[in-house]
Backbone as CSV, one residue per row, in Angstrom:
resi,resn,N_x,N_y,N_z,CA_x,CA_y,CA_z,C_x,C_y,C_z
1,UNK,0.825,-1.210,0.000,0.000,0.000,0.000,0.858,1.259,0.000
2,UNK,2.043,1.178,0.614,2.922,2.343,0.640,3.364,2.750,-0.760
3,UNK,3.379,1.788,-1.672,3.807,2.071,-3.042,2.632,2.399,-3.964
4,UNK,1.424,2.383,-3.441,0.233,2.512,-4.287,0.040,3.927,-4.811
5,UNK,-0.677,4.002,-5.937,-1.085,5.304,-6.475,-2.100,5.942,-5.535
6,UNK,-2.195,7.260,-5.620,-3.132,7.999,-4.776,-3.974,8.934,-5.629
7,UNK,-5.170,9.219,-5.114,-6.079,10.113,-5.831,-6.465,11.265,-4.909
8,UNK,-6.518,12.460,-5.481,-6.814,13.662,-4.693,-7.823,14.550,-5.404
9,UNK,-8.550,15.308,-4.586,-9.360,16.409,-5.086,-8.691,17.672,-4.555
10,UNK,-8.114,18.440,-5.457,-7.303,19.592,-5.069,-7.985,20.894,-5.489
11,UNK,-8.016,21.843,-4.571,-8.517,23.175,-4.874,-7.308,24.098,-5.014
12,UNK,-7.120,24.640,-6.216,-5.974,25.498,-6.508,-6.440,26.949,-6.574
13,UNK,-5.697,27.811,-5.879,-5.999,29.248,-5.888,-4.940,29.930,-6.763
14,UNK,-5.384,30.426,-7.929,-4.462,31.095,-8.845,-4.306,32.569,-8.472
15,UNK,-3.184,33.144,-8.888,-2.942,34.568,-8.666,-2.203,34.881,-7.385
16,UNK,-2.007,33.878,-6.522,-1.287,34.087,-5.273,-0.257,32.981,-5.076
17,UNK,0.970,33.358,-4.766,1.977,32.394,-4.351,2.213,32.599,-2.861
18,UNK,2.490,31.505,-2.159,2.732,31.578,-0.723,4.072,30.929,-0.395
19,UNK,4.561,31.198,0.793,5.863,30.679,1.210,5.867,29.165,1.337
20,UNK,4.716,28.581,1.644,4.634,27.141,1.869,4.039,26.371,0.699
21,UNK,3.485,27.087,-0.276,2.836,26.415,-1.397,1.400,26.055,-1.119
22,UNK,0.942,26.317,0.132,-0.461,26.082,0.479,-1.008,27.316,1.185
23,UNK,-2.219,27.194,1.711,-2.888,28.366,2.285,-2.390,28.726,3.679
24,UNK,-1.515,27.909,4.264,-1.045,28.185,5.614,0.125,29.168,5.652
25,UNK,0.782,29.345,4.537,1.941,30.234,4.512,1.564,31.656,4.117
26,UNK,2.408,32.643,4.449,2.148,34.032,4.075,2.186,34.218,2.561
27,UNK,1.364,35.134,2.071,1.317,35.416,0.635,2.573,36.182,0.234
28,UNK,3.240,35.681,-0.813,4.460,36.315,-1.296,4.200,37.262,-2.458
29,UNK,3.200,36.902,-3.269,2.954,37.710,-4.464,1.508,37.572,-4.902
30,UNK,0.940,38.673,-5.364,-0.411,38.710,-5.919,-0.338,39.132,-7.373
31,UNK,-1.013,38.405,-8.236,-1.073,38.759,-9.650,-2.496,38.571,-10.158
32,UNK,-2.882,39.313,-11.181,-4.231,39.138,-11.737,-4.370,37.794,-12.433
33,UNK,-5.581,37.267,-12.401,-5.890,36.001,-13.077,-6.736,36.335,-14.288
34,UNK,-6.138,36.178,-15.461,-6.872,36.572,-16.672,-6.827,35.508,-17.768
35,UNK,-6.605,34.247,-17.385,-6.622,33.186,-18.382,-8.023,32.583,-18.474
36,UNK,-8.286,31.901,-19.574,-9.596,31.272,-19.793,-9.568,29.813,-19.373
37,UNK,-10.743,29.201,-19.331,-10.814,27.777,-19.014,-10.087,26.958,-20.069
38,UNK,-10.142,27.417,-21.325,-9.429,26.737,-22.400,-7.922,26.793,-22.166
39,UNK,-7.434,27.952,-21.695,-6.008,28.092,-21.381,-5.613,27.116,-20.264
40,UNK,-6.477,27.001,-19.281,-6.193,26.113,-18.155,-6.129,24.664,-18.614
41,UNK,-7.077,24.256,-19.447,-7.068,22.881,-19.939,-5.825,22.589,-20.778
42,UNK,-5.377,23.573,-21.521,-4.155,23.401,-22.309,-2.945,23.241,-21.400
43,UNK,-2.926,24.015,-20.304,-1.820,23.923,-19.352,-1.831,22.582,-18.640
44,UNK,-2.997,22.062,-18.318,-3.090,20.769,-17.635,-2.465,19.654,-18.465
45,UNK,-2.592,19.766,-19.770,-2.068,18.733,-20.655,-0.563,18.550,-20.464
46,UNK,0.135,19.617,-20.140,1.592,19.547,-19.979,2.001,18.753,-18.740
47,UNK,1.077,18.576,-17.810,1.418,17.931,-16.539,0.882,16.505,-16.434
48,UNK,0.417,15.948,-17.537,-0.038,14.560,-17.542,1.094,13.648,-17.982
49,UNK,1.103,12.438,-17.424,2.179,11.512,-17.737,3.336,11.677,-16.767
50,UNK,4.519,11.279,-17.175,5.684,11.405,-16.300,6.175,12.845,-16.318
51,UNK,6.317,13.435,-15.149,6.787,14.808,-15.034,7.911,14.862,-13.999
52,UNK,8.602,15.979,-13.983,9.682,16.204,-13.027,9.235,17.248,-12.015
53,UNK,9.471,16.977,-10.733,9.117,17.914,-9.669,10.314,18.145,-8.755
54,UNK,10.455,19.378,-8.292,11.423,19.678,-7.244,10.657,19.716,-5.926
55,UNK,10.978,18.824,-4.976,10.237,18.796,-3.703,10.264,20.155,-3.012
56,UNK,9.186,20.540,-2.360,9.149,21.833,-1.674,10.026,21.851,-0.431
57,UNK,10.471,23.051,-0.048,11.238,23.177,1.188,10.377,22.791,2.392
58,UNK,9.094,23.147,2.334,8.197,22.775,3.433,7.717,21.346,3.200
59,UNK,8.621,20.400,3.460,8.308,18.978,3.312,9.077,18.209,4.373
60,UNK,8.746,16.934,4.514,9.378,16.102,5.545,10.669,15.459,5.061
61,UNK,11.068,15.734,3.826,12.351,15.218,3.358,13.468,15.743,4.246
62,UNK,14.517,14.945,4.398,15.573,15.322,5.336,16.864,15.730,4.639
63,UNK,17.557,16.677,5.264,18.883,17.111,4.830,19.793,17.054,6.041
64,UNK,20.791,16.162,5.960,21.705,15.966,7.079,20.954,15.660,8.378
65,UNK,19.916,14.822,8.232,19.162,14.360,9.389,18.059,15.276,9.870
66,UNK,17.900,16.436,9.257,16.866,17.373,9.693,15.805,17.542,8.613
67,UNK,14.518,17.542,8.998,13.455,17.760,8.013,13.618,19.118,7.347
68,UNK,13.336,19.172,6.059,13.472,20.429,5.327,12.591,21.533,5.898
69,UNK,11.402,21.156,6.413,10.517,22.205,6.918,11.115,22.928,8.115
70,UNK,11.949,22.233,8.899,12.597,22.901,10.023,13.589,23.952,9.529
71,UNK,14.311,23.612,8.463,15.253,24.561,7.887,14.518,25.721,7.233
72,UNK,13.381,25.402,6.570,12.600,26.448,5.901,12.073,27.467,6.901
73,UNK,11.672,26.992,8.070,11.156,27.900,9.094,12.239,28.827,9.631
74,UNK,13.494,28.429,9.457,14.613,29.282,9.870,15.067,30.198,8.739
75,UNK,14.361,30.133,7.618,14.704,30.965,6.478,15.778,30.383,5.580
76,UNK,16.134,29.110,5.793,17.169,28.474,4.986,16.557,27.779,3.774
77,UNK,17.284,27.801,2.677,16.877,27.096,1.472,17.990,26.149,1.051
78,UNK,17.642,24.895,0.834,18.596,23.860,0.453,18.296,23.414,-0.976
79,UNK,19.342,23.222,-1.765,19.139,22.722,-3.124,18.530,21.331,-3.075
80,UNK,17.473,21.107,-3.857,16.822,19.802,-3.917,16.872,19.269,-5.340
81,UNK,17.110,17.983,-5.455,17.147,17.357,-6.777,15.729,17.099,-7.272
82,UNK,15.544,17.247,-8.562,14.235,16.972,-9.160,13.943,15.481,-9.099
83,UNK,12.653,15.144,-8.980,12.212,13.757,-8.946,11.199,13.520,-10.059
84,UNK,11.230,12.309,-10.585,10.248,11.946,-11.606,9.052,11.278,-10.931
85,UNK,7.870,11.763,-11.245,6.625,11.179,-10.742,5.685,10.980,-11.922
86,UNK,4.631,10.195,-11.690,3.680,9.900,-12.757,2.311,10.470,-12.421
87,UNK,1.792,11.310,-13.305,0.422,11.814,-13.187,-0.435,10.997,-14.148
88,UNK,-1.157,10.027,-13.617,-1.952,9.139,-14.471,-3.133,9.873,-15.093
89,UNK,-3.757,10.724,-14.309,-4.853,11.540,-14.849,-4.908,12.849,-14.094
90,UNK,-5.286,13.897,-14.795,-5.371,15.241,-14.222,-6.518,15.950,-14.932
91,UNK,-7.635,16.098,-14.232,-8.845,16.614,-14.865,-9.431,17.792,-14.103
92,UNK,-9.917,18.753,-14.863,-10.583,19.918,-14.299,-12.035,19.556,-14.008
93,UNK,-12.448,19.706,-12.745,-13.834,19.369,-12.385,-14.615,20.598,-11.932
94,UNK,-13.958,21.739,-11.864,-14.650,22.971,-11.505,-13.734,24.168,-11.701
95,UNK,-14.286,25.260,-12.247,-13.467,26.449,-12.481,-14.287,27.698,-12.209
96,UNK,-13.962,28.357,-11.113,-14.562,29.630,-10.744,-13.420,30.558,-10.351
97,UNK,-12.859,31.266,-11.345,-11.669,32.086,-11.091,-11.815,32.929,-9.828
98,UNK,-10.762,32.972,-8.989,-9.409,32.459,-9.241,-9.194,31.012,-8.792
99,UNK,-10.288,30.252,-8.567,-10.138,28.878,-8.065,-10.421,27.845,-9.160
100,UNK,-9.716,26.734,-9.075,-9.980,25.583,-9.945,-9.905,24.330,-9.090
101,UNK,-10.816,23.414,-9.335,-10.818,22.149,-8.611,-10.352,21.049,-9.561
102,UNK,-9.342,20.298,-9.115,-8.716,19.292,-9.963,-8.831,17.907,-9.353
103,UNK,-9.081,16.915,-10.205,-9.073,15.509,-9.807,-7.741,14.934,-10.299
104,UNK,-6.910,14.457,-9.346,-5.552,14.028,-9.680,-5.339,12.570,-9.252
105,UNK,-4.924,11.744,-10.188,-4.507,10.376,-9.881,-3.017,10.304,-10.166
106,UNK,-2.218,10.003,-9.138,-0.775,10.131,-9.281,-0.025,9.027,-8.545
107,UNK,1.260,8.943,-8.824,2.114,7.954,-8.179,2.519,8.423,-6.793
108,UNK,3.023,7.487,-6.024,3.599,7.793,-4.726,4.692,8.856,-4.899
109,UNK,4.774,9.776,-3.937,5.832,10.774,-3.967,5.492,12.042,-4.711
110,UNK,4.275,12.124,-5.267,3.866,13.340,-5.967,3.471,14.417,-4.956
111,UNK,3.991,15.617,-5.139,3.611,16.749,-4.294,2.544,17.563,-5.021
112,UNK,1.331,17.544,-4.486,0.242,18.283,-5.128,0.464,19.784,-4.967
113,UNK,1.082,20.206,-3.872,1.429,21.626,-3.715,2.343,22.090,-4.845
114,UNK,3.339,21.266,-5.143,4.268,21.613,-6.216,3.558,21.627,-7.561
115,UNK,2.643,20.680,-7.759,1.856,20.647,-8.990,1.061,21.941,-9.146
116,UNK,0.444,22.409,-8.060,-0.324,23.655,-8.097,0.585,24.839,-8.428
117,UNK,1.746,24.889,-7.780,2.672,25.997,-8.019,3.183,25.996,-9.459
118,UNK,3.539,24.815,-9.958,4.055,24.717,-11.327,2.978,25.075,-12.345
119,UNK,1.751,24.699,-12.054,0.640,25.041,-12.942,0.436,26.548,-12.979
120,UNK,0.511,27.184,-11.796,0.386,28.636,-11.743,1.496,29.337,-12.493
121,UNK,2.694,28.792,-12.416,3.818,29.370,-13.137,3.625,29.237,-14.639
122,UNK,3.103,28.076,-15.062,2.871,27.854,-16.488,1.842,28.837,-17.043
123,UNK,0.911,29.256,-16.199,-0.138,30.187,-16.630,0.240,31.644,-16.382
124,UNK,1.408,31.850,-15.796,1.937,33.198,-15.654,1.380,34.034,-14.529
125,UNK,0.657,33.408,-13.598,0.051,34.197,-12.528,0.378,33.660,-11.139
126,UNK,1.053,32.510,-11.076,1.327,31.908,-9.788,0.097,31.225,-9.220
127,UNK,0.307,30.370,-8.226,-0.816,29.663,-7.600,-0.332,28.993,-6.322
128,UNK,-1.279,28.616,-5.483,-0.973,27.774,-4.331,-2.126,26.802,-4.113
129,UNK,-1.879,25.803,-3.300,-2.892,24.793,-3.005,-3.769,25.286,-1.867
130,UNK,-5.041,25.530,-2.161,-5.959,26.066,-1.153,-6.490,24.978,-0.228
131,UNK,-6.751,23.793,-0.762,-7.206,22.672,0.068,-6.951,21.375,-0.677
132,UNK,-6.908,20.285,0.078,-6.608,18.989,-0.522,-7.358,17.892,0.220
133,UNK,-7.985,17.019,-0.543,-8.685,15.872,0.026,-8.221,14.618,-0.702
134,UNK,-7.718,13.642,0.058,-7.357,12.368,-0.563,-8.632,11.564,-0.769
135,UNK,-8.876,11.154,-1.993,-10.111,10.437,-2.315,-9.876,8.977,-2.673
136,UNK,-8.618,8.568,-2.723,-8.353,7.173,-3.031,-6.907,6.812,-2.796
137,UNK,-6.671,5.547,-2.486,-5.324,4.999,-2.392,-5.386,3.531,-2.783
138,UNK,-4.539,3.152,-3.742,-4.564,1.781,-4.221,-5.962,1.392,-4.687
139,UNK,-6.476,0.254,-4.221,-7.792,-0.203,-4.676,-8.966,0.444,-3.952
140,UNK,-8.712,1.315,-2.990,-9.779,1.873,-2.166,-10.098,3.316,-2.543
141,UNK,-11.385,3.607,-2.584,-11.836,4.967,-2.831,-12.546,5.505,-1.603
142,UNK,-12.873,6.780,-1.648,-13.501,7.405,-0.493,-14.875,6.797,-0.208
143,UNK,-15.478,6.169,-1.211,-16.766,5.502,-0.997,-16.624,4.285,-0.087
144,UNK,-15.379,3.798,0.073,-15.128,2.667,0.967,-15.002,3.107,2.418
145,UNK,-15.003,4.403,2.664,-14.777,4.905,4.019,-16.090,5.086,4.769
146,UNK,-15.942,5.324,6.064,-17.116,5.574,6.906,-16.746,6.632,7.934
147,UNK,-17.664,7.523,8.229,-17.406,8.585,9.198,-17.140,7.975,10.578
148,UNK,-16.171,8.541,11.287,-15.797,8.000,12.587,-16.967,8.042,13.572
149,UNK,-17.749,9.121,13.565,-18.854,9.205,14.514,-19.935,8.160,14.224
150,UNK,-20.086,7.815,12.924,-21.031,6.763,12.553,-20.504,5.412,13.031
151,UNK,-19.228,5.181,12.855,-18.608,3.930,13.279,-18.730,3.732,14.789
152,UNK,-18.547,4.787,15.544,-18.599,4.699,17.002,-19.973,4.280,17.512
153,UNK,-21.002,4.566,16.747,-22.356,4.247,17.183,-22.778,2.820,16.837
154,UNK,-21.984,2.127,16.036,-22.353,0.787,15.605,-21.937,-0.260,16.638
155,UNK,-22.723,-1.327,16.783,-22.295,-2.441,17.647,-21.087,-3.134,17.043
156,UNK,-20.366,-3.884,17.854,-19.118,-4.503,17.427,-19.289,-5.379,16.191
157,UNK,-20.351,-6.186,16.156,-20.526,-7.094,15.018,-20.744,-6.322,13.719
158,UNK,-21.391,-5.165,13.808,-21.609,-4.354,12.611,-20.299,-3.713,12.150
159,UNK,-19.458,-3.356,13.099,-18.145,-2.809,12.728,-17.317,-3.868,12.013
160,UNK,-17.338,-5.090,12.558,-16.567,-6.170,11.954,-17.010,-6.437,10.522
161,UNK,-18.306,-6.314,10.279,-18.831,-6.578,8.942,-18.345,-5.560,7.923
162,UNK,-17.887,-4.403,8.386,-17.398,-3.365,7.485,-15.944,-3.581,7.070
163,UNK,-15.249,-4.469,7.748,-13.838,-4.706,7.434,-13.688,-5.339,6.050
164,UNK,-12.716,-4.859,5.293,-12.419,-5.450,3.999,-11.594,-6.718,4.202
165,UNK,-11.704,-7.646,3.266,-10.875,-8.846,3.310,-9.411,-8.452,3.194
166,UNK,-8.536,-9.145,3.927,-7.128,-8.792,3.920,-6.522,-8.824,2.519
167,UNK,-6.923,-9.802,1.707,-6.313,-9.905,0.385,-6.807,-8.848,-0.596
168,UNK,-7.767,-8.037,-0.187,-8.189,-6.941,-1.060,-7.063,-5.917,-1.240
169,UNK,-6.090,-5.933,-0.348,-4.924,-5.050,-0.463,-4.033,-5.430,-1.639
170,UNK,-4.065,-6.688,-2.027,-3.067,-7.199,-2.970,-3.694,-7.863,-4.190
171,UNK,-4.914,-7.472,-4.534,-5.617,-8.123,-5.646,-4.952,-7.884,-7.001
172,UNK,-4.046,-6.909,-7.062,-3.425,-6.628,-8.361,-2.434,-7.714,-8.777
173,UNK,-2.028,-8.582,-7.837,-1.077,-9.635,-8.156,-1.793,-10.934,-8.509
174,UNK,-1.183,-11.777,-9.351,-1.808,-13.057,-9.711,-1.876,-13.972,-8.494
175,UNK,-2.735,-14.989,-8.582,-2.978,-15.869,-7.443,-2.607,-17.303,-7.769
176,UNK,-2.284,-18.054,-6.733,-2.018,-19.477,-6.865,-2.667,-20.184,-5.678
177,UNK,-3.200,-21.385,-5.930,-3.840,-22.167,-4.873,-3.009,-23.423,-4.635
178,UNK,-2.609,-23.646,-3.386,-1.754,-24.784,-3.037,-2.567,-25.935,-2.457
179,UNK,-2.081,-27.135,-2.682,-2.695,-28.301,-2.061,-2.484,-28.224,-0.552
180,UNK,-3.203,-29.071,0.170,-3.120,-29.026,1.631,-1.686,-29.215,2.122
181,UNK,-0.977,-30.174,1.543,0.390,-30.457,1.981,1.327,-29.283,1.685
182,UNK,1.246,-28.739,0.481,2.164,-27.655,0.126,1.755,-26.338,0.786
183,UNK,0.483,-26.172,1.083,0.051,-24.999,1.838,0.673,-25.037,3.235
184,UNK,0.687,-26.247,3.828,1.283,-26.397,5.162,2.774,-26.061,5.113
185,UNK,3.468,-26.585,4.103,4.897,-26.303,3.977,5.156,-24.808,3.760
186,UNK,4.330,-24.205,2.940,4.491,-22.776,2.646,4.361,-21.944,3.927
187,UNK,3.373,-22.270,4.753,3.172,-21.505,5.992,4.277,-21.771,7.006
188,UNK,5.051,-22.842,6.809,6.202,-23.118,7.668,7.466,-22.453,7.123
189,UNK,7.317,-21.691,6.036,8.460,-20.958,5.502,9.229,-21.660,4.416
190,UNK,8.702,-22.776,3.901,9.418,-23.533,2.880,9.056,-23.053,1.474
191,UNK,10.033,-23.074,0.584,9.794,-22.738,-0.817,9.088,-23.902,-1.509
192,UNK,8.222,-23.570,-2.467,7.508,-24.582,-3.234,8.078,-24.565,-4.651
193,UNK,8.593,-25.712,-5.103,9.231,-25.761,-6.418,8.203,-25.596,-7.526
194,UNK,8.687,-25.190,-8.674,7.807,-24.932,-9.815,7.020,-26.181,-10.214
195,UNK,7.642,-27.341,-10.086,6.974,-28.584,-10.487,5.743,-28.883,-9.636
196,UNK,5.673,-28.312,-8.464,4.543,-28.543,-7.568,3.516,-27.422,-7.620
197,UNK,3.592,-26.604,-8.673,2.690,-25.468,-8.808,2.010,-25.505,-10.172
198,UNK,1.171,-26.518,-10.421,0.555,-26.619,-11.754,-0.289,-25.413,-12.120
199,UNK,-1.067,-24.879,-11.166,-1.911,-23.726,-11.493,-1.056,-22.487,-11.722
200,UNK,0.013,-22.391,-10.957,0.931,-21.274,-11.112,1.605,-21.325,-12.482
201,UNK,2.039,-22.521,-12.882,2.696,-22.661,-14.176,1.757,-22.253,-15.299
202,UNK,0.504,-22.673,-15.210,-0.441,-22.363,-16.274,-0.857,-20.899,-16.276
203,UNK,-0.568,-20.198,-15.163,-1.001,-18.794,-15.098,0.045,-17.835,-15.627
204,UNK,1.140,-18.364,-16.188,2.127,-17.490,-16.804,3.489,-17.550,-16.171
205,UNK,3.849,-18.699,-15.648,5.149,-18.834,-14.981,6.345,-18.478,-15.847
206,UNK,6.374,-18.852,-17.132,7.582,-18.561,-17.897,7.985,-17.091,-17.873
207,UNK,7.006,-16.175,-18.039,7.356,-14.756,-18.043,7.780,-14.296,-16.660
208,UNK,7.117,-14.819,-15.623,7.490,-14.450,-14.270,8.854,-15.039,-13.926
209,UNK,9.113,-16.228,-14.451,10.352,-16.934,-14.157,11.563,-16.127,-14.634
210,UNK,11.414,-15.456,-15.758,12.527,-14.687,-16.295,12.848,-13.489,-15.405
211,UNK,11.819,-12.913,-14.818,12.021,-11.701,-14.046,12.537,-12.004,-12.642
212,UNK,11.911,-12.952,-11.969,12.231,-13.168,-10.565,11.714,-11.984,-9.762
213,UNK,11.467,-12.226,-8.481,11.014,-11.137,-7.624,9.548,-10.795,-7.758
214,UNK,8.827,-11.454,-8.685,7.399,-11.187,-8.844,6.640,-11.735,-7.639
215,UNK,5.638,-10.981,-7.181,4.837,-11.422,-6.046,3.554,-12.077,-6.519
216,UNK,3.055,-13.036,-5.712,1.799,-13.711,-6.011,1.008,-13.889,-4.721
217,UNK,-0.312,-13.818,-4.861,-1.191,-14.148,-3.732,-1.244,-15.670,-3.595
218,UNK,-1.202,-16.156,-2.384,-1.178,-17.606,-2.156,-2.366,-18.011,-1.280
219,UNK,-3.083,-19.041,-1.725,-4.275,-19.527,-1.026,-4.169,-21.031,-0.801
220,UNK,-4.918,-21.498,0.192,-5.075,-22.939,0.386,-6.222,-23.425,-0.490
221,UNK,-6.449,-24.731,-0.520,-7.521,-25.286,-1.335,-8.905,-24.809,-0.893
222,UNK,-9.041,-24.443,0.395,-10.338,-23.945,0.876,-10.421,-22.415,0.793
223,UNK,-9.558,-21.824,-0.037,-9.566,-20.382,-0.328,-9.139,-19.498,0.837
224,UNK,-8.469,-20.055,1.824,-7.929,-19.232,2.903,-6.683,-18.506,2.388
225,UNK,-6.595,-17.235,2.653,-5.458,-16.435,2.202,-4.258,-16.704,3.111
226,UNK,-3.169,-17.187,2.528,-1.986,-17.555,3.308,-0.943,-16.441,3.360
227,UNK,-0.971,-15.571,2.367,0.000,-14.478,2.329,0.530,-14.279,0.926
228,UNK,1.712,-13.694,0.829,2.335,-13.427,-0.458,3.559,-14.322,-0.633
229,UNK,3.730,-14.804,-1.868,4.916,-15.561,-2.222,5.708,-14.790,-3.257
230,UNK,7.002,-15.011,-3.284,7.878,-14.349,-4.254,8.496,-15.392,-5.171
231,UNK,8.437,-15.124,-6.455,8.979,-16.043,-7.450,10.489,-15.833,-7.557
232,UNK,11.260,-16.927,-7.422,12.716,-16.782,-7.555,13.122,-17.053,-9.006
233,UNK,14.379,-16.851,-9.371,14.803,-16.979,-10.777,14.559,-18.339,-11.403
234,UNK,14.426,-19.404,-10.601,14.188,-20.727,-11.187,12.709,-21.102,-11.169
235,UNK,11.858,-20.170,-10.737,10.421,-20.420,-10.788,9.817,-20.982,-9.534
236,UNK,10.601,-21.155,-8.472,10.036,-21.612,-7.199,9.329,-20.446,-6.507
237,UNK,8.392,-20.790,-5.646,7.624,-19.788,-4.917,8.063,-19.792,-3.467
238,UNK,8.637,-18.695,-3.009,9.140,-18.600,-1.650,8.259,-17.660,-0.819
239,UNK,8.031,-17.983,0.444,7.221,-17.093,1.288,7.831,-15.692,1.354
240,UNK,7.005,-14.707,1.165,7.442,-13.301,1.234,6.867,-12.622,2.465
241,UNK,5.569,-12.781,2.659,4.892,-12.247,3.845,3.708,-13.133,4.143
242,UNK,3.707,-13.758,5.314,2.673,-14.727,5.667,1.642,-14.156,6.614
243,UNK,0.440,-14.683,6.544,-0.635,-14.310,7.442,-0.592,-15.252,8.656
244,UNK,-0.622,-14.683,9.829,-0.596,-15.510,11.042,-1.847,-16.370,11.104
245,UNK,-1.652,-17.636,11.483,-2.785,-18.536,11.606,-3.412,-18.493,12.980
246,UNK,-2.862,-17.659,13.869,-3.358,-17.590,15.251,-4.704,-16.907,15.286
């Protein structure tokens, strides 16, 4: 999940740049906003796909063991290397100048504040991030969530019923089902050779075999989720992360 893509609903305020890149920092510059919605859509096109970002000073990245935001608060600026991130989708969902609301699906490590600032620079008026709401991570969307106050009022059994299955975290990986004997060995930490994985072989082992390091979901014959296995260079399946049977 730490490596998963994330989705945000971002409110960008054009015409103002701030010290922090968001609404919490002091305003550094005010400029008129005189671009059209068509201009904005054209600018958005430049930020789709793989882009380069320079992390903001007001971030948790560290320099010589200290978070950058601590240095920024002291008025210090440290050179930061650009990073490549992926913007899978970037769509305008509302435009009421000087504000625009954007739906962003991006890779891990993307700074939406930096995206807002770079967009403002591209349009010649500057911008900052006015508000941000995370609406998705990996396979989960905000529709999968529940308000905390609603959850607190539910009886325990109703809360339990809301829990997602553990393997819903890893559905993007292919699956293999082990016989009772090999499932037992797998949960004891033993590797399962390719010859003992007929379903795995038929699911595309040759391509995975060449790569090595590929992860797979592992189940017992009764569909119990056992954990993740990792394919080694010779096609054997080794335990990567197991689910406790306790």
